N, C-alpha and C positions, 0 to 999 in steps of 0.2 A: 455486394455488401449492403444492399438495401434491406431494411429501412434504416440502417445505422448511419448512412452517409447522406449529407446534404450540401448543397451549394446555395449561398444566399444570392438569388437572382437580383435583388434590389441593389446590391453593391457592385455588380458587374460594370455598370456604366461609369463608376468612379475608379475603375482599374483594380478592384479587389476581386480576385477569383479564388477565394479561399475555399478549401474543402474541410468540412467538419465531420468527424467520426465520433459517434457517441452510442454505446460505450466502445472504447478501444479494447481489442482482444490481442492476445499474444501473437496470433497468426497475422495480425495487421502490420507487423514490423516489416520494413523494407523501403525501397525507393519508390517515390511517387513523382510523376511528371505531369505538369499542366501545360497544355498547348492552347493558346488563345489566338484566333484569327480575327483581324479587324481590317476591313477593306483588303488591301493587298499585303498587309504586314502580318507576320506570325511571330508571336512572342512565346517563349517557353521558360519554365523554371523547374528545377528538381529539388525535392525535399526528402531527406532520409528520416524515416520515423523509427525511433527506438522505443521499445516497450519494456517496462519494468513491472514485475508482479510480486506481490507479497501474498503468500499462502499460509494456511495454518493446518497442522496435522496433529491429532485427528481434527476433523472439521468442527467449526464453531457450532454452538457456543461452548466455551471452555468451562469446566467445572472446577471450583476451588479445590486445591490440593492434588489435582490430577495433572501430571506433566503433559506438556505439549511442545510443539516445535513451530517456530515462525521461520519461513524460508523466503529469501529474497533472490529473485532471478532477473537477469536483464538480457536483452538481445544483443548487447554490445559484444564485439568479437575479441577485444584485447584481453590479456590475462588479468584476472582479478588480483589486486594487490592487498586491499584492505576492506573490511566490512565494519561499519560502526552502527550501533543501534541507539535510538533515543526514545525515551518514554516521557510523554507530555513535555517535550522540548528539552529534557535533561539527558545527558549521556548516561548510558547504562553500563555499570561496571560488570565486566565478564568474570565474575567470581561468585562464590556462594550459590545462590539459587539460579543464577544466569550463567549459561555456558555457551560461548560463541564458537560455532563451527564454520566451515567454509561457506559463507553466504547465508548462514542460518543461526538462529538463537533458540536454545533449549531452555525452557523455564520449568524447573523441576518441581517446585511447590508453589503454584500460582495462588495469590490471595486476591481478594476483591479490590485491594489497592492497586493491583497490576492492570486493572481495566483502564481503558482510555486510548490515546493516540500513540501508536508505535511507528517509528520511522526508521527505515534502513537506509544507509548511505553506502554506496559501493564506489570504490576508487580503483581505477584500472591502470595498467602499465603505461598507457599513453596519456596519463593524468586526467582522463575523463572522469567526472564525478556525477553519478546519477542517484536519485533517491525516490522513495515511494512511502506512502503512509497507509497503515492499517488500523482501523478503529476496533479495538478488542473489547468484547463483552465477557464478563466472567460471572457465572452463576454461583452464588454462595451466600453465606450469612454475613451481613455487614452490620454487626451489632456489638455489644459490649464483649470484652474478652471473657467475662464470667457470665454466661447467659442464664442467670438465676433470677426469677421474678417472684416477688412476694405479693400476694393479694389477700385482702381480708375476706374471711368466709362470708358468703352472701353477696359479694361484689363481683364485678366483671374484671377479667384479666385479658390483656392483649399481649 
């Protein structure tokens, strides 16, 4: 997993034997075990790493008025009970231009106002709740609804 993995040697003397993975990938999900030997004593701990991903199809950037799909997947093994979506911290209604499917959200007519932070929240049958965020960019015209500009003859127009 190198060079994505590091251990902070400076904190080992204080009893911190943390492992840092950056960036985390889907295939990193699983059980990790740390063994630390000090003199004649051996200490161990296990940590289960779950990974959640948000993907977009077709791939980013999204173009205004062209439909796309945000998908949310997790390595959690229980049955998925509920998927909730949030845009810039507000719950997304699953009607009109937003259609929620099993772990996914279809946006039929995206507008530039749909850009920003999208968070999916997955709830499982064992009551485990996981979430992840995707920062969405949308290419489009962010101007007046009637894009007519008048300019005097001989002047400049933007």
